[in-house]
N, C-alpha and C positions, 0 to 999 in steps of 0.2 A: 652426521654432517660435520665436516671440518673446514676451517678457513685456511686458504693457502697463503694468506698474507698479501701485502700490497706489491711485492716485487719478487726477487729471486728466492730460491730454497733456503738461503741463509736466514731469512726472517720467519721461517716456519716454527711453530711452537713444538715443544717436546711432545705434548699430548697429541698433536696432529701427526707427527712422525710415527709415534707408537701405533696410532689407529691405522695408518697407511700400511704399516708392516703387518699388523695383526689380521686385517680383514682382506681376504683375497679378491672379493668381487668389488671392483672399484669403478665408479662412474664420475666423470668430470662434467661440470656444466659446460665448460668450453676448454678446448686445448690451447686457445689463444691467451695464454697467461704465462709469465716467466717461471712460475713454480709448477706448472703442469708436468714438467719432466720428472719431478720428484715422485709422481704417482705412476709407478711402473704398471704395465699391462692393464691399462685402463681404457674404457670406451668413453667417448665424449658425446655430448648432445648437440654438436655443431650442425649435424644434418637437419635437426628440427628448425634451426634458424633459417636454413636455406629453403625448407619446404613450406613453412607456415606463412600465412598472409598477415599475421599480426603478432605482437609480443604476447598477447593473451593466449593465443594458440600455442606459442612456444612453451610458456610456463605450464599450461595444461598438459602438453605432451611430455614434458620432463617429469611431472608428477606421475603420470600413468606409467612411464618407463621405469621409474624407481619403485613404484608399488608392485609392478609385475615382477621385477627382479627380486624384491624382498620376499614376495610370496613364493618364489622359486628357490631362493638360496637361503632364506632365513635372516641373513644379515648382509647389509650392503653399505659400502662407503660412498658417500656423496661429497665431492670436493668442489668448493666454490671459491672464486677470487676473494681476497680480502678477508673480512670477518662475516660469518653467515647472517648476522642481523643488520648489516649495513648495505642497503641498496641491493638486496637479494629477494625479489618478489617470490621466487619459487619456494623459499624457506618457509614463509608464513603459510603457504598453501599446504605444504607437507605436514607441518606441525598441526594444522587443523584437520587433516585427513584422518578419519577414524579407522582406516584400514591398516595403518602402520603406527608403530611407536618410534619416536624420534629422540635421539640424543644429540645435542648441539655442542660442539667444541669450538669456542670462540677463537679467533685468530687476530693477528695484528691487522688493523684497518689502515687503508690509505689515509684516513683522517689523522691518524697518529703521526704520520710523516708530514702531513700538511701543517699541523700545529707546530711541529719542530722547525720546518723550513721557514714558516712565517713568523715564528717567535710570538705566537698568539695563544692566550688562555681562552678557549672557546666559552667557558662558563662566564668568565668576567666580561668578555666582549659581547655575550649574547648572540653567538653566531647561529644562523639558520642554515640547515642543509637542504638543498632542493635538487630535484632531478632535472638535468638539462633538457630532456625530451618533454618535460611538462613545466618548463620555467615560467611561461606566460601565466599559467594558472597558479602554481605553487608559490611564485614570488609576488603575486598580485597584492598590492598594498604594503609591501615590505620596503624598508629603507636601508636594510643591511645592518651589519655585514652578512654576506652570504657566501657559502661554498656551493658551487654548482658542479655536481658530479655527472658522470656519464656523458661528457661532451665529446662523443666519439666520431662526429662527422662535421663537415663544413656546413651542412644544412642545419644541424643543431646550433652551431655557433651563430649562424645567421638569424635563426628564430630568436635566440636569446637577445641578440643585438636589437632586432626590430621590436621586441616586446617592451622595451624600455622607452618611456615617454621622453620627449625633448631630445637632448644631445647625449644622454647617458651620463655615467659618472666620469670624473676626471681621468681615471685609469682603471685597469683591470690587470690582475696577475694571472698568468697562464702557467699551470703546474703540470708537467708531463713526466711520466715514467719515473716517479719518485722511488728511490731505493735502488735504481739500476745505474750502471756506469754512465749512461747517456742521459741522466735525468736533467730536466731543464726547468728553471723558474725565471720567467721573463715578465716584466711589467710593460704593458702596452697602452696606448691611447685607445679609448673605447671604439673610435671609428675604424681602427685597424683590426678589430677582433676577428672578423671573418675573412680578412685579407692576408694577414701576416702570420697565420697559424696553420700548420698542417696537423690536424687533430688525429688522435688514435684512441684505442680503447682504454688508454691510461692517461687521459687528459681531464683536468678539472680546472675550475676558475675560482679565483678569490676576488670578490667584489666588496671592498671596504664599506662603501656607502653608495646609495642611489640618490641623485639630485631630487628626483620626484618618484613617488611610487608608481608602479605599473597601473594603468587604468583598470581598476578592479572589476567594475561591473561590465565593462565592454569585453574584457578578457573572459569573464565567466560566460558571457553571452556567446562569444565566438566558440568557446569550448562546447557549449550546449548545441550549437548548430552543427558542429562536427560530429557530436555524439548522435544527434538525430539522423544525420546523413549516413552514419555507419550502422545504426541499429534499427531504424524504422524502415520497413519495406516501402511505404509510400514515399518517404523522402529520398530513398535510394533510387527510385525510378525517375525522379525529376531531372529536367534539363533546362538550359537557359530558355529554350523556346516554350516548354510546357509551363513555365512559371509566369509567362507574360500576362496571362489572364488574371492571375492572382495579384500581380503588381498593379494592374489597372484597377481591379476591384478595391484593393487596399488604399490606393491613391484617392479614389472617389470617396471612400469612407472617411479618409482624412479630411478631404475638402468639406464633407458634410459636418464633421466635428468642428472645423474652423468656422463654418457658417453658423452653427449652433452657438458657438462662443460669441460671435458678433451679435447674435440675436439677444443674448443676455446682456452683453456690454460689461464694462468694468464698474458698474454701479455697486457701491459697497452695500446697498440695501438688498441686493439680489441674494446674498447669503448662500444658502445651500445650493441654489440653482447654479450660481457661478462656480462653486466648488465642483459640482457634478460635471459642468461643461469642461473645466480644465482637466478633470480626471479622464473624461472621454477623449480629449485631445491627446493626453499623455498615452493612453492605450493605443490610439490609432497611429500615432507617431512610432510606437514600438512595433506595430505590425508592418509598417513600411520599412523600418530598420531591419526587421527580420528578412525581408526580401533582399535588401542590400547585402546583408551578411551571407545569405544563401547563395546569391550569385557569385560573391567573392570566394566562397568555399568551393563551388564548382570550378572556378578558374584556378584556384590553388591545386585542386586535384589534377587539373590538366597541366600543371607546372607553369602557369602563366603569371598570376599575381594573387595576392591574398588581401584581406581587408586592411592590413597595414599599408599595402601599396595603394589601395584606393584612397585612404585618408591622406597619405603623403602626396599623392598626385593632385588631389583637389586643394590641399593646403598650399602647395607651391603655385598652382594655377591662380588661386585667389590673391596670393601675394603679388604675382606678376601683373594681375589685372587691376590692382589698386595702387598704382604708382603715386597717387596723391596721399596715400596713407603710409606706404613703406619706402617711398623714395622722395625726391625733392620736387616732384611735379606739382605746379599750382593750377587749380581749376577755379572757374568762376561760379560753377553751380552744377546741378545734377545733369544738365544737358551735356556739359563737357565730360562728365564722368561716363555717361552712356556712349558718347562718341569715342572716347579713349578705350572703353571696353571693347567696342566693336572693332576698332582698329587693331588692338592687341590680339584679339581672337582671330582676326583674319590673318595676321602675321604668323600666329602659332599654327594655324591650319594650312598655311601656304596658299591661301586663296587670293585670287586677283581677278575674279570674274565680275566685279561690280558690287553695288550695295546690296543686292539681293542674294548674293552667293552664300550658300550654307543655310538658307531658311528651309527647315524640313517641310516638304510638300504635304505630308500626311497629318499635319496638325489639325485639330478641329477648326472649322472654317472661321469662327469668330477670333480664336487665338491667332490663326494664320493671318487674317486681315490686320489685326492689331500689330503683329510683328513686322509685316512688310510696310505698314504705314510708318512705324517707328524708324525702320531702316531708311525709308524715303525722306523722312523729316531730317535725318542726320546729314543728308546731302542737299538739303534745302528745298525738297519737293513736298508741298503740303496738299492735302485733299481739300477741294472747295466744298464747304459744308452748306447745305441748303438753309435758308433763313429759318425754316420751321424748327430746326434743331440747333442752330448756332447760338441761341439765347439760353440753352439749358445750362443750369448751374449745379445741379445735385445728381447724385447717383440714382436717386429714386426716379427723377425725370428721365434719365437715360434708360433705365430699366423698363419704364413704362413704354417708352418709344419702341424699344426693341421687342417688347412683348406684343405691342400692337402690330408691328411688322410681321411677326410670326403668324398672328391671326389673319392678316391680309394674305400672306402666302398660302395659308390653309384654304381660304375661300377661293383663291385663284387656282388651287391645285398645283402650286409651285413648291418644290422642295427648298426650304430656306437655306439649308446647309449647302446644297449645290449651287443655288443662286449666288450666295455670298462668295463662295469659293471661285466661281466663274469670274465675277467682277474683280475680286482680289487678284486673281491670276493675270487678268488683263492689265490691271494697274501695275502689277509687278513687272510684266514684260515691257510695258511702255516706259517705266522708270529705268529699267535696265538698258533700254535702247536710247536713253537720254531725252525722252519726251516728257513734257509737263502736261498732264491731261486733267480734264474735269470729268469725274465719273458720275456726277449728279445728272439726273435726267433733264433734258431740255424742256 
């Protein structure tokens, strides 16, 4: 194995040139390198990149091609960009392969030019080298400085940008084609990273510092979901539709955990029981989070959005819907907050069909009734409550009354879900029509 250096043939080592001249069977990892022309009559592995479905398949194909050539010819030259031990996954695989003996001839790495152009001592600065394609995972928890290699596409730059919490660092240096006549070293604002750069296979980034570390655990979790999706047969078969039953199941299990926590209460004397309830809640929240990440991963595969987009969307929505927190709007209390929320939501959705517009009709009947009553109250329409229930003051009393109504429904052979939904729908239609009605029996 020989390294072709970071740029043109002028940076090839004497040892590399001697090996190229001496060994007639020559294989290039890729012909897309400025020094590839120095390896005459060579075959490349570019075809493997076009045929394989993953980088893992590419590297495995390269190994098999080289081993086969070595078995046939006895000695083979394998030439790679830069230096063999820097960002060359195929090198480690070949060194570990018992079928061949490997001699590695180091070359000048692109990193040597990076240190020169930046005037940086990497040892003194404590620089970390990360792969742009795995930035979210490899840079998790890091504050910099970082050199990000293999930033060869706009998609990679976008993933790097989105992986950093908050607004990113103050600036980033983009290094391109170092050692070539058209080399470029440009400092940009972080926001312009994926807009002002036309990346190529000789593009790297210098990030002096990160304002905040990448969200380590969430990044690891996102990587886990992607791994399950690619390697587990069951996960590969799932769709948005097939996952709905699991989302419902996990949500109900989360509700059960919340109910169990309420049953224990925050009494300090509860001890181990309270600890167990919180551990159960943590676990069930994680199961629901998995569903969110899974759906986001499916959407990312379809080229629509990823989990970063989900987080960004809900973040921005919550800021808009809390003008009393993030703007100068004054409110008198929670009723004003609810009315503002509904108004802003209607404006966002482009709804103008009245107070009931946008209420999902397939909600469970009790939640459906509560939601349309809340919408009605926002426009001044209240339900007349019978005297038997008007004096209730506790959740236990309300629960007992609801439970008794279910028992009455059972004795009468009435479906309580359907009965409640019918009355709620009638109330919704009357309010939408501008009528104030009494739904209590006469």
